[in-house]
N, C-alpha and C positions, 0 to 999 in steps of 0.2 A: 504493500500500500504506500509505504514511504517513497519507494522508487518511482511509483506512478505519479505521486504528487510532485516529486523533483523534476520529472520529465515534463509535466505540464507547465511547471514554473519556467523551465528553460525555454520551452516553446513560446510561451507568452513574452519572455524577454526578447527573443529573436524577432518576433513579430513587431514588437514595439520599436526595436532598433531599425528595422526595415521601413517602418512608417515614417521615421524622422530623417532617414538618410535619403537625399534626393537621388533619383535614378540617373545614371551616367552611362551613355552608350559606350561600347567597347572602344570606338575610335577616339573618344575623348580621354581615355585613360592610356596615354602614351601613344595614341594613334596619330594619323596625319589626315589632311584634307586634300583631296585631288580636285583641281579646278581646270575647266576648259570652257570653250564656247562652241555652240552648235547652231545649226540652221534649221528652222521649222517653216515648212511651206505647205500650201495646199496643192491640188493637182495642177500640173502644167504651169508652174511658177506663179501661182496665185496666192494672195494673202491667206494665211491659215486662220482657222477659228481660234478663239482664246484657248490657250493651253496652260494649265496650272501644274504645280508640283505634284499634285495627286494623280495627274493624268499620265505620268511617265514613271518608268522604273529603270534603275541602273544595276547592271550585273558585272561582276568580275568572276569569270568562269561561270559556275552555276550559283554563285552566292549573290543574293540580292543585297545591295548596299543602301545605307540610309542617306537620302538626299538632304543636304544641309542648306542648299541655296539654289533657287531657280529664278533668275531675274532677267527681264527683257533688256537687251542692249540698247536702251533708250534713255532719254533725259541725261542725268548725270552719269549714267553707265554706257553712254553711246560712243565714247572715244574710240577712234579707229585710225590706224595707220595703214594705208593701202599703197603698196609698191607696185607700180606698173613696170615690169621688166620685159624689154623687147630684145629678142635675139638679133644681134647685128648680122647674122648670117641669113636673115630673111630677105626675100626679094624686095627690090625697091618699089615694086608695084604696091607695097603696103601704103605708099603715099595716098592712095585713093581712100584708105580707111582712117587716115590721121584726123580728118574732120570729125568722124564718129567718136574717136577716142577723146579728142579735145572737148567735144560737147558733153561726153560722159563725165569728164573731170570737172568741168565748170558747174555741172548740175549737182555735184555732191554737197551734202550739208556741211555747215561750218564746223561741226564737231569732228569732221573727218580730215585728217592730214594726208595729202597725196604726194607721192614722189615718183619721178620718172627716171628709169635707169636702163642702160643698154648692156647686154651680155656680150662679151668679146674676149677671146683668148683666155678663157678660164677664170676671168674676173668680171668686174662690172665697172661701168663709168656712170657717174651721176650727171644727168642733164638738169635735174632739179631735186634738191633735197626735200624731205617731207615738209610740207607747208600747207597752211589753211588758206593761203592766197591762191585759189584755184585758177584764176585768170593767168597768173604768172607761171604756174606749173604747166598749164596747157600750151603756153607760148614756147616752152622749152622742148616740146616734141620736135623731133627731126626724122628724116628718112634713115632707115637702117643702112649700114655700109653695103650690105649685099655683095660681099666679095670673100675671097678665100682667106683674107687676114683674120676673119672672124671665126675660122674653122677651129673649133675646140669643142669642149663639152659645155653645153648650156647649163648642165647640172652642176658642174664645178662653179660656174658663175652664180647660180642660185644659192649654192652653199656658202659662197663668199659673201653674198648679200646678207644671208641670215646671220653669219658669224659676225659681221660688222654692223648689224642693225643697232641703232641707238636704243638704250633702255627706255621703256615706256610703260611703267607700272600702271595697271588698271586699264590699259588700252588693248583692244583687239589688234592683231597684226596679221595682215593678209597680203598675198601676192597674186597679181594677175600676170601670168607668164605667157607671152605671145611668141610662139615658136613652132617649128615643125616637129620638135621632140626627138630628132635624130641625133644620136651621140656620135659625132664624127671623130672624136678623140679615142674613146674606148672601143667603140663598135657595138652593134646591136646583134642579137636581141638580149644578150646577157651582160649588159654593162653593170658593173658593181656600183656605179655612181647613182643609179636609180634608187636603190635601197638607201644608200648613204644620204641622198637628198631628202627623202621623206622622213628618215630617222632624225636628221638635223632639224627639220621643221617640227616634228613631234616634240623633240626635247625643248625647243624654244617656244612652243605654243603658237606656231605659225600655220595658218590655213592657206593652201595653194590652189588657185583656180587657173585653168589653162585655156587658151584660145588658139586654135590651130591656124598657122599661116605658113605657106610654102617657103622653103629655103632655096638657096642657090646650089649649083653644082649637080653632078651626075646622080648623087644619092637622092636628090629630090625628084628625079625622074624614074626612080626604081620603086615600083609599087610595093615590093616587099619591105623596103626600107621605110617608106611612108607609113605603111601599116604598123611596123615596129615603133616608129616615132609616136604615132597616135596612141598605141598601147602604153608606151612609156608615160606619156602625159596623163592618160587615164589612171594608171596605177598610182601616180603621185597624188592626184586629186582624191582618189578613193581612200588612200591611207591617211590623208590629212583632213578629210571632211569637206574638201572643196568640190568644184564642179568643172567638168570638161565641156568645152564648146567646139563642135566640129560641124562642117557642112561638106560632106563628101571628102575627097582627097585633095581639094584645092582651097586656096584662101577664099573665105566667104566674100561674096560681092559687096556685102555691107556688114559691118560689125554691130551696127545699132541694135538689131533685135537681140543679139547675144548680150550686149552690154545692158540692155533693159532687164534681162533676166538676172544678170549679176547684181544690178541695182536692187531688184526685189530680194535677192539673197541677203545683201548687206543690211537691208531694212528689217529683216525678220530673223534676228539671231538672239540667243539667250546665253547668259552666263550660267554655268552649271557646276555645282560643287557637291561632293559626297565624301563620307568618311571612308578611309582606307587604311589598311595596316601599314606600319612603317616598313621600309625596305632594309634588308641586311647588307646591301651593297653601299659602300662608302660614297661612291660617285653617283648613286641613284640608279634608277632603272625605268625603262618604258614598260608600263603595265597595261595589258589588254583589258578592254571593257566594251560593253555594248549598251545601247539604250533601246527600250521598248515602249510602245504606247498602244493602247487598245482603241484609241480614237480613229474614226474613219476619215478618209481623205486628208490625212496628215502624214507628211513625210519628214523625218528627222535625219539630217546629215551630220555626222560627227567623225572625228578621227577615230581610228580603231585602237589607239593606244594613247595613254597620258603619262607624262613624266612625273615620277615620284622622287623627290630629292632625297639624298642620303646624308649621313652625318658629315661626310667629307666634301659635299658639293659646295661649290662657291656661289 
């Protein structure tokens, strides 16, 4: 009888302690928070319905994670740096589309800083640094060189841009890469720079969109090389959560329709955070995740991995 009374007393004490100790999820006890931004659209690049935190789920492997933040990239969360990176190996006929690009730049909201860069010889040249003066940025556009001097890997140039991107806390960072996607330096279809590029973007939280434009030289006349190039561009966008724009195997007659779709993407993005376990790797790691929703007519585009910093990460 005495043991039964003691057991009841212990149980009552434990219940009392649990009642006064606030609940703390596992990630709050030595865990970390993963953060990225995603695109939410309706069918055919239309505005989506309202999407709340309760409408989505985040998984790492088969484990459902607790979403800690779901905030539209609007208002004081709308900051964006958009780099327009043009391959200097693109044909000079791109001049016909420069007006569309300039119009797209000048119509961006003031919360967005735009920069124009040219990929050449494995690095990049700045025509205009990131600026909110969109008129000045648009005037910095020029024709691509369209010659063999630009023959290198556009992916090395993209990685160089990401590496030297100025710090912008709280700002989305996105690239519009205009290129044929052919790797003239490493060769296709198994260029190691494809994976290196999307991993560099994932680690830096950069989303890459691509717009196909024909390049110069005999590679651009080889249908197999052209297909490889488009596949390269599509892989990078899939891995980073961006969008690829193509119109057959040639430079589109007009860029405006595709840039309107990109504009819809930029205006319908959300900041997303969830609790995740700390990494055991000192330099951090790229951790796979996926997002699901039961809402109809809603498509969410996101990178397939997010960077989780380690104890030794700078």
